[in-house]
DOKEBA-549178 format. One record per residue (C-alpha): residue in three letters; chain; x, y, z. Coordinates in pm, whole numbers, plus 50000, padded with zeros to 5 digits. Last residue first. Example, Ala and Ser with C-alpha at 12.3 -4.5 7.8 and 13.67 -1.06 7.14 Angstrom:
<sites>
[SER,A,[51367,49894,50714]]
[ALA,A,[51230,49550,50780]]
</sites>
This chain:
<sites>
[UNK,A,[13149,70075,43535]]
[UNK,A,[13359,70113,43871]]
[UNK,A,[13039,70189,44088]]
[UNK,A,[12836,69950,43968]]
[UNK,A,[12972,69645,44151]]
[UNK,A,[12936,69853,44483]]
[UNK,A,[12563,69839,44424]]
[UNK,A,[12452,69562,44591]]
[UNK,A,[12739,69554,44801]]
[UNK,A,[12595,69936,44935]]
[UNK,A,[12236,69776,45002]]
[UNK,A,[12400,69524,45224]]
[UNK,A,[12611,69768,45398]]
[UNK,A,[12292,69963,45415]]
[UNK,A,[12121,69694,45603]]
[UNK,A,[12351,69612,45860]]
[UNK,A,[12409,69990,45941]]
[UNK,A,[12707,70190,45791]]
[UNK,A,[12998,70316,45979]]
[UNK,A,[13283,70213,45759]]
[UNK,A,[13086,70331,45435]]
[UNK,A,[13152,70685,45546]]
[UNK,A,[12870,70866,45570]]
[UNK,A,[12629,71088,45337]]
[UNK,A,[12304,71153,45536]]
[UNK,A,[11943,70965,45392]]
[UNK,A,[11991,70685,45170]]
[UNK,A,[12297,70504,45032]]
[UNK,A,[12464,70790,45040]]
[UNK,A,[12853,70696,45009]]
[UNK,A,[13186,70806,45102]]
[UNK,A,[13473,70538,45097]]
[UNK,A,[13800,70495,45281]]
[UNK,A,[14054,70279,45099]]
[UNK,A,[14315,70056,45204]]
[UNK,A,[14385,69860,44916]]
[UNK,A,[14727,70045,44863]]
[UNK,A,[14875,70040,44528]]
[UNK,A,[15060,70355,44519]]
[UNK,A,[14916,70572,44304]]
[UNK,A,[14618,70369,44148]]
[UNK,A,[14463,70321,44477]]
[UNK,A,[14334,69975,44450]]
[UNK,A,[13935,69953,44428]]
[UNK,A,[13900,70275,44279]]
[UNK,A,[13700,70617,44245]]
[UNK,A,[13892,70920,44295]]
[UNK,A,[14111,71049,44602]]
[UNK,A,[14467,71018,44645]]
[UNK,A,[14566,71024,45049]]
[UNK,A,[14859,70841,45054]]
[UNK,A,[14792,70551,45287]]
[UNK,A,[14430,70576,45367]]
[UNK,A,[14313,70608,44972]]
[UNK,A,[14022,70818,44910]]
[UNK,A,[13739,70720,44754]]
[UNK,A,[13423,70880,44616]]
[UNK,A,[13104,70725,44436]]
[UNK,A,[12832,70913,44313]]
[UNK,A,[12500,71029,44443]]
[UNK,A,[12311,71328,44338]]
[UNK,A,[12001,71444,44546]]
[UNK,A,[11646,71597,44439]]
[UNK,A,[11339,71694,44638]]
[UNK,A,[11006,71757,44513]]
[UNK,A,[11041,71565,44207]]
[UNK,A,[10727,71624,43968]]
[UNK,A,[10848,71531,43646]]
[UNK,A,[10939,71902,43538]]
[UNK,A,[11126,71946,43814]]
[UNK,A,[11326,71612,43762]]
[UNK,A,[11428,71742,43402]]
[UNK,A,[11535,72074,43523]]
[UNK,A,[11774,71906,43789]]
[UNK,A,[11878,71675,43528]]
[UNK,A,[11998,71938,43267]]
[UNK,A,[12179,72135,43590]]
[UNK,A,[12364,71831,43641]]
[UNK,A,[12481,71797,43326]]
[UNK,A,[12570,72163,43284]]
[UNK,A,[12706,72132,43676]]
[UNK,A,[13039,71908,43480]]
[UNK,A,[13270,72055,43730]]
[UNK,A,[13352,71726,43836]]
[UNK,A,[13057,71468,43743]]
[UNK,A,[13241,71175,43978]]
[UNK,A,[13163,70830,43845]]
[UNK,A,[12861,70579,43854]]
[UNK,A,[12582,70842,43913]]
[UNK,A,[12298,70784,44066]]
[UNK,A,[12015,71056,44078]]
[UNK,A,[11853,71004,44422]]
[UNK,A,[11469,71082,44433]]
[UNK,A,[11381,71218,44796]]
[UNK,A,[11076,71197,45014]]
[UNK,A,[10886,71394,45293]]
[UNK,A,[10559,71412,45534]]
[UNK,A,[10357,71522,45187]]
[UNK,A,[10457,71170,45003]]
[UNK,A,[10169,71208,44762]]
[UNK,A,[10327,71444,44513]]
[UNK,A,[10654,71261,44523]]
[UNK,A,[10560,70892,44395]]
[UNK,A,[10510,70993,43975]]
[UNK,A,[10842,71148,43995]]
[UNK,A,[10984,70839,44058]]
[UNK,A,[10924,70695,43752]]
[UNK,A,[10994,71018,43533]]
[UNK,A,[11301,71051,43760]]
[UNK,A,[11428,70723,43691]]
[UNK,A,[11399,70716,43335]]
[UNK,A,[11582,71048,43300]]
[UNK,A,[11852,70876,43517]]
[UNK,A,[11879,70577,43319]]
[UNK,A,[11736,70272,43492]]
[UNK,A,[11951,70005,43537]]
[UNK,A,[11750,69844,43839]]
[UNK,A,[12064,69780,44058]]
[UNK,A,[11953,69985,44347]]
[UNK,A,[11594,69879,44289]]
[UNK,A,[11399,70131,44240]]
[UNK,A,[11283,70407,44531]]
[UNK,A,[10941,70381,44687]]
[UNK,A,[11042,70437,45045]]
[UNK,A,[11434,70299,45050]]
[UNK,A,[11458,69934,44936]]
[UNK,A,[11454,69645,45193]]
[UNK,A,[11786,69489,45338]]
[UNK,A,[11960,69190,45354]]
[UNK,A,[11937,69018,45018]]
[UNK,A,[11803,68699,45178]]
[UNK,A,[11479,68894,45273]]
[UNK,A,[11358,68957,44874]]
[UNK,A,[11497,68592,44752]]
[UNK,A,[11341,68402,45029]]
[UNK,A,[11362,68294,45367]]
[UNK,A,[10995,68330,45481]]
[UNK,A,[10950,68331,45848]]
[UNK,A,[11318,68363,45997]]
[UNK,A,[11406,68608,45707]]
[UNK,A,[11139,68826,45798]]
[UNK,A,[11337,68964,46134]]
[UNK,A,[11621,69002,45919]]
[UNK,A,[11427,69170,45627]]
[UNK,A,[11263,69433,45895]]
[UNK,A,[11584,69523,46047]]
[UNK,A,[11813,69582,45798]]
[UNK,A,[11625,69859,45641]]
[UNK,A,[11482,69998,45964]]
[UNK,A,[11819,70123,46052]]
[UNK,A,[11836,70336,45767]]
[UNK,A,[11466,70390,45739]]
[UNK,A,[11550,70668,45456]]
[UNK,A,[11131,70781,45507]]
[UNK,A,[10895,70806,45274]]
[UNK,A,[10658,71012,45454]]
[UNK,A,[10254,71030,45442]]
[UNK,A,[10109,71304,45666]]
[UNK,A,[09884,71337,45961]]
[UNK,A,[09879,71706,46088]]
[UNK,A,[09592,71629,46349]]
[UNK,A,[09209,71732,46357]]
[UNK,A,[09210,71376,46452]]
[UNK,A,[08952,71252,46215]]
[UNK,A,[09024,71467,45958]]
[UNK,A,[09387,71390,45952]]
[UNK,A,[09287,71021,45985]]
[UNK,A,[09125,71065,45684]]
[UNK,A,[09426,71280,45501]]
[UNK,A,[09596,70917,45601]]
[UNK,A,[09358,70743,45426]]
[UNK,A,[09414,70943,45098]]
[UNK,A,[09770,70926,45108]]
[UNK,A,[09796,70541,45138]]
[UNK,A,[09539,70507,44852]]
[UNK,A,[09779,70713,44614]]
[UNK,A,[10092,70525,44733]]
[UNK,A,[09899,70199,44602]]
[UNK,A,[09744,70385,44296]]
[UNK,A,[10114,70437,44216]]
[UNK,A,[10220,70098,44228]]
[UNK,A,[09955,69929,44085]]
[UNK,A,[10000,70189,43796]]
[UNK,A,[10385,70087,43744]]
[UNK,A,[10270,69704,43782]]
[UNK,A,[10081,69769,43447]]
[UNK,A,[10346,69988,43296]]
[UNK,A,[10593,69732,43379]]
[UNK,A,[10980,69768,43365]]
[UNK,A,[10944,70014,43695]]
[UNK,A,[10721,69798,43882]]
[UNK,A,[10949,69511,43908]]
[UNK,A,[10723,69211,43773]]
[UNK,A,[10589,68930,44001]]
[UNK,A,[10280,69082,44079]]
[UNK,A,[10234,69080,44449]]
[UNK,A,[10588,68990,44550]]
[UNK,A,[10733,69240,44252]]
[UNK,A,[10512,69515,44379]]
[UNK,A,[10602,69456,44800]]
[UNK,A,[10967,69453,44715]]
[UNK,A,[10948,69748,44522]]
[UNK,A,[10726,69900,44779]]
[UNK,A,[11003,69842,45050]]
[UNK,A,[10947,70104,45338]]
[UNK,A,[10644,70302,45442]]
[UNK,A,[10627,70567,45695]]
[UNK,A,[10296,70716,45892]]
[UNK,A,[10402,71085,45996]]
[UNK,A,[10235,71281,46297]]
[UNK,A,[10346,71655,46221]]
[UNK,A,[10383,71962,46429]]
[UNK,A,[10139,72243,46472]]
[UNK,A,[09958,72089,46768]]
[UNK,A,[10296,72048,46961]]
[UNK,A,[10273,72440,47026]]
[UNK,A,[09894,72478,47193]]
[UNK,A,[09926,72135,47322]]
[UNK,A,[10200,72209,47530]]
[UNK,A,[09978,72437,47727]]
[UNK,A,[10138,72777,47818]]
[UNK,A,[10506,72850,47781]]
[UNK,A,[10657,72768,47421]]
[UNK,A,[10454,73047,47253]]
[UNK,A,[10362,72988,46881]]
[UNK,A,[10549,72933,46553]]
[UNK,A,[10848,72714,46821]]
[UNK,A,[11177,72832,46839]]
[UNK,A,[11126,72984,47202]]
[UNK,A,[11459,73017,47369]]
[UNK,A,[11388,72981,47700]]
[UNK,A,[11061,72761,47699]]
[UNK,A,[11211,72544,47447]]
[UNK,A,[11559,72515,47607]]
[UNK,A,[11358,72433,47966]]
[UNK,A,[11161,72170,47793]]
[UNK,A,[10998,71985,48116]]
[UNK,A,[10923,72289,48251]]
[UNK,A,[10647,72324,47992]]
[UNK,A,[10508,71995,48171]]
[UNK,A,[10394,71690,48022]]
[UNK,A,[10088,71606,47883]]
[UNK,A,[10118,71720,47555]]
[UNK,A,[10373,71455,47496]]
[UNK,A,[10135,71176,47626]]
[UNK,A,[09923,71303,47393]]
[UNK,A,[10095,71282,47115]]
[UNK,A,[10233,70964,47163]]
[UNK,A,[09857,70824,47198]]
[UNK,A,[09807,71001,46875]]
[UNK,A,[10068,70807,46738]]
[UNK,A,[09971,70487,46878]]
[UNK,A,[09597,70559,46706]]
[UNK,A,[09715,70602,46400]]
[UNK,A,[09984,70289,46418]]
[UNK,A,[09665,70116,46465]]
[UNK,A,[09460,70235,46175]]
[UNK,A,[09755,70194,45982]]
[UNK,A,[09790,69843,46051]]
[UNK,A,[09397,69761,45943]]
[UNK,A,[09468,69976,45662]]
[UNK,A,[09783,69770,45524]]
[UNK,A,[09568,69464,45563]]
[UNK,A,[09284,69615,45336]]
[UNK,A,[09515,69716,45093]]
[UNK,A,[09691,69392,45051]]
[UNK,A,[09336,69219,45019]]
[UNK,A,[09274,69474,44750]]
[UNK,A,[09621,69450,44577]]
[UNK,A,[09537,69072,44560]]
[UNK,A,[09734,68773,44778]]
[UNK,A,[09535,68510,44903]]
[UNK,A,[09778,68228,44917]]
[UNK,A,[09825,68262,45276]]
[UNK,A,[10215,68256,45220]]
[UNK,A,[10129,68522,44958]]
[UNK,A,[09933,68747,45204]]
[UNK,A,[10198,68678,45465]]
[UNK,A,[10461,68768,45198]]
[UNK,A,[10262,69098,45123]]
[UNK,A,[10234,69223,45448]]
[UNK,A,[10627,69193,45537]]
[UNK,A,[10688,69387,45184]]
[UNK,A,[10513,69661,45315]]
[UNK,A,[10690,69693,45671]]
[UNK,A,[10516,70019,45812]]
[UNK,A,[10707,70327,45987]]
[UNK,A,[10623,70484,46274]]
[UNK,A,[10692,70898,46303]]
[UNK,A,[10696,71146,46600]]
[UNK,A,[10658,71526,46649]]
[UNK,A,[10788,71643,46348]]
[UNK,A,[10882,72011,46283]]
[UNK,A,[10710,72334,46322]]
[UNK,A,[10880,72712,46359]]
[UNK,A,[10923,72768,46036]]
[UNK,A,[10775,72483,45777]]
[UNK,A,[10501,72670,45632]]
[UNK,A,[10170,72735,45731]]
[UNK,A,[10044,72830,46047]]
[UNK,A,[09680,72759,45988]]
[UNK,A,[09595,72531,46255]]
[UNK,A,[09543,72231,46009]]
[UNK,A,[09886,72270,45873]]
[UNK,A,[10008,72263,45557]]
[UNK,A,[10390,72265,45544]]
[UNK,A,[10646,72037,45689]]
[UNK,A,[10893,71806,45484]]
[UNK,A,[11112,71548,45623]]
[UNK,A,[11386,71485,45382]]
[UNK,A,[11766,71400,45530]]
[UNK,A,[11729,71641,45831]]
[UNK,A,[11442,71912,45780]]
[UNK,A,[11383,72044,45443]]
[UNK,A,[11259,72342,45387]]
[UNK,A,[10942,72549,45278]]
[UNK,A,[10853,72878,45405]]
[UNK,A,[11116,73109,45141]]
[UNK,A,[10978,72876,44855]]
[UNK,A,[10612,73005,44925]]
[UNK,A,[10376,72717,44827]]
[UNK,A,[10184,72656,44495]]
[UNK,A,[10458,72556,44298]]
[UNK,A,[10603,72226,44555]]
[UNK,A,[10404,71932,44477]]
[UNK,A,[10383,72025,44084]]
[UNK,A,[10760,72111,44086]]
[UNK,A,[10862,72470,44084]]
[UNK,A,[10989,72487,44433]]
[UNK,A,[11249,72190,44351]]
[UNK,A,[11442,72149,44651]]
[UNK,A,[11810,72044,44615]]
[UNK,A,[12049,71903,44748]]
[UNK,A,[12416,72048,44842]]
[UNK,A,[12610,71870,44875]]
[UNK,A,[12729,71527,44644]]
[UNK,A,[13050,71681,44747]]
[UNK,A,[13255,71729,44409]]
[UNK,A,[12956,71806,44149]]
[UNK,A,[12764,71902,44414]]
[UNK,A,[12974,72227,44461]]
[UNK,A,[12966,72321,44094]]
[UNK,A,[12576,72255,44097]]
[UNK,A,[12572,72504,44416]]
[UNK,A,[12769,72774,44214]]
[UNK,A,[12566,72727,43880]]
[UNK,A,[12259,72808,44159]]
[UNK,A,[12438,73109,44298]]
[UNK,A,[12482,73237,43917]]
[UNK,A,[12133,73222,43877]]
[UNK,A,[12070,73508,44160]]
[UNK,A,[11876,73741,43948]]
[UNK,A,[11691,73508,43698]]
[UNK,A,[11774,73569,43354]]
[UNK,A,[11987,73207,43302]]
[UNK,A,[11667,73071,43464]]
[UNK,A,[11621,72869,43836]]
[UNK,A,[11763,73153,44077]]
[UNK,A,[11489,73412,44177]]
[UNK,A,[11242,73451,43919]]
[UNK,A,[11196,73049,43869]]
[UNK,A,[11268,72842,44219]]
[UNK,A,[11556,72631,44322]]
[UNK,A,[11607,72565,44700]]
[UNK,A,[11954,72465,44771]]
[UNK,A,[12026,72238,45116]]
[UNK,A,[12309,72167,45260]]
[UNK,A,[12332,71862,45522]]
[UNK,A,[12584,71953,45758]]
[UNK,A,[12794,71761,45714]]
[UNK,A,[13043,71584,45433]]
[UNK,A,[13379,71682,45555]]
[UNK,A,[13620,71404,45533]]
[UNK,A,[13670,71440,45173]]
[UNK,A,[13857,71786,45255]]
[UNK,A,[13658,72146,45273]]
[UNK,A,[13701,72345,44959]]
[UNK,A,[13334,72271,44813]]
[UNK,A,[13233,72359,45172]]
[UNK,A,[13418,72681,45180]]
[UNK,A,[13257,72822,44824]]
[UNK,A,[12918,72751,44880]]
[UNK,A,[12886,72858,45228]]
[UNK,A,[13070,73177,45110]]
[UNK,A,[12819,73238,44786]]
[UNK,A,[12552,73216,45015]]
[UNK,A,[12691,73460,45262]]
[UNK,A,[12760,73693,44989]]
[UNK,A,[12404,73655,44838]]
[UNK,A,[12328,73821,45151]]
[UNK,A,[12389,74162,45059]]
[UNK,A,[12201,74129,44764]]
[UNK,A,[11885,74125,45014]]
[UNK,A,[11619,73861,44963]]
[UNK,A,[11815,73521,44976]]
[UNK,A,[11679,73253,44776]]
[UNK,A,[11953,72987,44803]]
[UNK,A,[11961,72838,45142]]
[UNK,A,[11866,72524,45365]]
[UNK,A,[12091,72453,45613]]
[UNK,A,[12032,72108,45771]]
[UNK,A,[12154,71983,46127]]
[UNK,A,[12116,71668,46238]]
[UNK,A,[12391,71695,46559]]
[UNK,A,[12646,71405,46583]]
[UNK,A,[12623,71130,46779]]
[UNK,A,[12815,70960,47006]]
[UNK,A,[12777,71091,47394]]
[UNK,A,[12433,71137,47356]]
[UNK,A,[12488,71431,47113]]
[UNK,A,[12834,71516,47159]]
[UNK,A,[12975,71393,46776]]
[UNK,A,[13127,71684,46666]]
[UNK,A,[13349,71673,46369]]
[UNK,A,[13095,71760,46098]]
[UNK,A,[12859,72072,46238]]
[UNK,A,[13200,72161,46386]]
[UNK,A,[13405,72151,46075]]
[UNK,A,[13126,72366,45932]]
[UNK,A,[13099,72611,46167]]
[UNK,A,[13440,72692,46164]]
[UNK,A,[13435,72728,45796]]
[UNK,A,[13148,72970,45812]]
[UNK,A,[13354,73180,46092]]
[UNK,A,[13641,73162,45878]]
[UNK,A,[13434,73312,45577]]
[UNK,A,[13286,73560,45795]]
[UNK,A,[13610,73708,45920]]
[UNK,A,[13738,73743,45568]]
[UNK,A,[13469,73893,45454]]
[UNK,A,[13381,74140,45707]]
[UNK,A,[13411,74412,45479]]
[UNK,A,[13144,74270,45298]]
[UNK,A,[12860,74256,45579]]
[UNK,A,[12876,74631,45551]]
[UNK,A,[12610,74802,45779]]
[UNK,A,[12648,74544,46090]]
[UNK,A,[12379,74700,46278]]
[UNK,A,[12367,74367,46537]]
[UNK,A,[11995,74383,46353]]
[UNK,A,[12124,74380,46033]]
[UNK,A,[12381,74090,46119]]
[UNK,A,[12079,73869,46234]]
[UNK,A,[11880,73958,45905]]
[UNK,A,[12205,73844,45732]]
[UNK,A,[12207,73525,45915]]
[UNK,A,[11860,73486,45827]]
[UNK,A,[11907,73544,45462]]
[UNK,A,[12196,73298,45440]]
[UNK,A,[12011,73006,45677]]
[UNK,A,[11663,73051,45451]]
[UNK,A,[11442,72727,45662]]
[UNK,A,[11725,72676,45924]]
[UNK,A,[11685,72313,46034]]
[UNK,A,[11735,72075,46369]]
[UNK,A,[11741,71690,46352]]
[UNK,A,[11611,71443,46546]]
[UNK,A,[11518,71345,46927]]
[UNK,A,[11489,71656,47115]]
[UNK,A,[11609,71784,47408]]
[UNK,A,[11969,71734,47346]]
[UNK,A,[11996,71855,47019]]
[UNK,A,[11834,72170,47117]]
[UNK,A,[12118,72251,47356]]
[UNK,A,[12386,72170,47083]]
[UNK,A,[12185,72326,46825]]
[UNK,A,[12116,72670,47001]]
[UNK,A,[12457,72680,47125]]
[UNK,A,[12615,72650,46774]]
[UNK,A,[12405,72907,46673]]
[UNK,A,[12511,73121,46971]]
[UNK,A,[12860,73075,46883]]
[UNK,A,[12812,73174,46512]]
[UNK,A,[12626,73522,46616]]
[UNK,A,[12912,73628,46820]]
[UNK,A,[13216,73579,46607]]
[UNK,A,[12975,73785,46367]]
[UNK,A,[12917,74021,46634]]
[UNK,A,[13273,74027,46786]]
[UNK,A,[13387,74144,46448]]
[UNK,A,[13192,74391,46419]]
[UNK,A,[13281,74541,46737]]
[UNK,A,[13148,74557,47115]]
[UNK,A,[12863,74379,47053]]
[UNK,A,[12929,74045,47274]]
[UNK,A,[12641,73845,47175]]
[UNK,A,[12433,73695,47468]]
[UNK,A,[12125,73944,47388]]
[UNK,A,[12080,73832,47010]]
[UNK,A,[11928,73534,47137]]
[UNK,A,[11777,73477,46789]]
[UNK,A,[11343,73470,46806]]
[UNK,A,[11295,73585,46476]]
[UNK,A,[11510,73277,46389]]
[UNK,A,[11217,73028,46461]]
[UNK,A,[11430,72709,46382]]
[UNK,A,[11292,72393,46203]]
[UNK,A,[11246,72148,46434]]
[UNK,A,[11288,71731,46483]]
[UNK,A,[11177,71452,46701]]
[UNK,A,[10945,71551,46995]]
[UNK,A,[11013,71457,47374]]
[UNK,A,[10954,71217,47678]]
[UNK,A,[10683,70986,47676]]
[UNK,A,[10794,70784,47354]]
[UNK,A,[11184,70929,47327]]
[UNK,A,[11336,70599,47391]]
[UNK,A,[11097,70469,47107]]
[UNK,A,[11275,70738,46841]]
[UNK,A,[11081,70538,46570]]
[UNK,A,[10823,70281,46599]]
[UNK,A,[10899,70006,46357]]
[UNK,A,[10623,69831,46195]]
[UNK,A,[10511,69457,46097]]
[UNK,A,[10868,69397,46227]]
[UNK,A,[10740,69119,46488]]
[UNK,A,[10892,69320,46770]]
[UNK,A,[10688,69627,46692]]
[UNK,A,[10340,69485,46595]]
[UNK,A,[10366,69295,46911]]
[UNK,A,[10446,69616,47121]]
[UNK,A,[10121,69761,46954]]
[UNK,A,[09897,69491,46992]]
[UNK,A,[10019,69432,47354]]
[UNK,A,[09931,69770,47472]]
[UNK,A,[10227,70025,47528]]
[UNK,A,[10362,69961,47883]]
[UNK,A,[10611,69684,47768]]
[UNK,A,[10722,69890,47474]]
[UNK,A,[10808,70186,47672]]
[UNK,A,[11021,69954,47939]]
[UNK,A,[11185,69808,47679]]
[UNK,A,[11277,70111,47497]]
[UNK,A,[11393,70223,47806]]
[UNK,A,[11637,69963,47892]]
[UNK,A,[11810,69971,47560]]
[UNK,A,[11882,70357,47591]]
[UNK,A,[12019,70265,47945]]
[UNK,A,[12248,70054,47811]]
[UNK,A,[12327,70273,47500]]
[UNK,A,[12369,70598,47725]]
[UNK,A,[12656,70379,47950]]
[UNK,A,[12823,70311,47611]]
[UNK,A,[12819,70611,47484]]
[UNK,A,[12953,70778,47767]]
[UNK,A,[13239,70549,47728]]
[UNK,A,[13275,70645,47370]]
[UNK,A,[13172,70476,47037]]
[UNK,A,[13097,70688,46750]]
[UNK,A,[12752,70754,46588]]
[UNK,A,[12652,70880,46261]]
[UNK,A,[12593,70544,46069]]
[UNK,A,[12303,70503,46340]]
[UNK,A,[12175,70166,46479]]
[UNK,A,[12494,69963,46474]]
[UNK,A,[12468,69588,46614]]
[UNK,A,[12660,69530,46891]]
[UNK,A,[12311,69374,47047]]
[UNK,A,[12261,69145,46778]]
[UNK,A,[11927,69265,46564]]
</sites>
């Protein structure tokens, strides 16, 4: 990548960020030089990508807040209005503080119910009597999440609000307001990430108590592409407590724990490293030794090295002092006290091994794309199952929470093929990106139903997190019954986490919104485009190189 390459679509440049970037680059170089040569060579050659390399010796990745330890003592309790305003002030305070003491995202597992629990603790008896001030606070909070780029002087905070399964009836007012306010926000507002949790007996069926909340959520999605959806009754999630399950960031998943702290609350991902599947296949093809068995052998060789690298990273983190994490120490948002040995805290986190480019790998191996050929599909599913089985063995060997992760790989999707192009220079490297995790090619032509039936086969293996996107060619404005039908189909076919993608454009000259190359009102070609190519929604002007190339590949279908 060139020195000016954008590493993160959420970044907005400032004087401070430029200074930070210089220091970050030096830190990454120093850390790579300090690692065993075998590890740094794998990273530099694009065989693997060690994520958040600058944080290697310093901090963990992401966290779902344990809101039972919310800092009530900082809130003005003189009246109900002050209590509500103070609550949102403290939530923003926590996000900004933790956002600069860790490298990744922050999540609320049940934001609607958790917010209501705080109000109960503050003795606000009738939340509905304060509906308007609550609405304004939610609106202000959403604006703040969307517009603030204070982290490292350039980046927005990665905030995920999981909602949809409140316990108290009064908490549903908060759920409804979040959805109403977000739907009414302008085109440019597409953060924070909101995840609606769907579960039979709560909100999934028409007869369920909170079904109207799901309807409202789908209406919001039909305009904003948000919320996305956790399918609580899918084969992956059906045996888990939906209120203990959530998504962190754009897809990270934390649930089972070898140390008996089941669920997402108060836990997070410690670190992750992604393996380049197409590079393995291209090397074997070049040596004329390509077969699924040789591929498994080579992957396992690399994955074993990655396991050792992640354990090294974990141990170095645990060897730091509690005083190195003053925010964590003071606010106690983990599932176990953050005041003694760090190993007692971080052992509950996950160490994730990711992969990218399953589609390219299968095509290189078999000559066929896996979604058009049953034999290739079986090979693909078998291989992902193999990866999960081997990583489960790593978990037993180390007694740590290893998991298989299907990452967005926003930066890596472009970095890997750029490196591989130098040596291989073929149709897979020349398109400028590798396909996200196990996803089918963006121009596969699969129907929505066929896509979820095929990709659903992989979800149960990716216990570190994954997502399937249903790609729509136009705004499904208020067609929530159509989205509901696709949601049901997804849940029935094993999808753990689901998102709906469709093109959204806005004329920069006159403000007209829709889907167009030329503004139908004023004729301008100066168009702002909002897309979710992988991971988070973002304006295409800020995409990384890999995501720009992927966007170009799918753009021709945007106006079908």
